[in-house]
Steps between C-alpha positions, in 0.01 A plus 500: 500500500365846410775532234412167358134607476596815313697291258222251456251775424722664255551173325120430486437850359755437226356165426143623484590782266699252272197269490266785421729605216499159361122482520470847340740398223290195422192710476664740262643226293141352452388851397785528262434169348142607426578825330795353306241268320304800383567674159235763513318665797200718514395649829263749659664666800440753770766750625469664842740756652492605861715794556687573823284799578187298462396578147358210301499437123361208311467402126403208280679370191553232256828325408605297212836318473681306239781351718738343234533844342492703806200699367224650702215755491336653810175701461403732780233784499772772470785320341587209251844334511603304185824310456612307194792365702740771376322823560227622727225739409348685805174652392392796732125526399419831675821679370461338156857412504692178422856452647718246332789339693710184486365187665655400827512119482729460792408393847644797676166653552139368530301560187239344262746267347589321826212576740444118535861407529690787646559314834744243346802704558631767732267430798505327835163344589325342790153344533237640720166372639223429243233769460144456397339736255128510401438353172859373468524259791818423688815670362862410562708802590869561418685825610811593289763759582733637239864400535581857359418710787519818284161413337223746589297215655582284787248224471283313258213279601366227268178311552449191307183299443432132502574485113858625565401831327590829654184660650663836589837682530538767768803725486602679816692836430754645722278820522226309660295454203340169381427394144289188437435319168212247514451248223119470456489282205759286306475356157809300363614366170208659303614633162552883502537695174847630430364851437404509872864571564560750219447879549224589246535873442151518333345398839646821645412762252614851621747366752852637512776242472817573703779265421734458809717218355 
């Protein structure tokens, strides 16, 4: 009888995990469907880092995306990132330096070009209890773990609002640090000038350009 109970409990645990995975997948599929329908995205976001030793850092920025061309621009107080889909210009404002590198349009790492869709491949996922956030209401919670255990993070937490938009993404680093990106505003399918995604040298007079391509 005891052995039977152990087997039954093990079976129920597997069944429950499977059900949660299916529910998590259905949520992520709805999120993907939403973002797939957008050609352009403009967003104000907040970035917060909590280091393992307790130090905190936060920043605010603005992001523009032209999805079909894999182009983006991110404006931060100390740095601008501009990509025309082929190259990336990283503008270091304090150092007055611009570093140019090739664009990484793969899904191997989480970056601006796939911040809303990175979860589609390479992850195991499970749904967690809903969480309530002031001003955002009840959020669905999905936790993802990378299939590649060599990644420098072991878990990612997605919270999704009632509109099937991502509210925030928290990355849990193996060092004990946490990095959270919160989407504060989201504007979609609005025209964005093509020049937004082009590096305009005249806007950075006196900056040294270092080509790393």
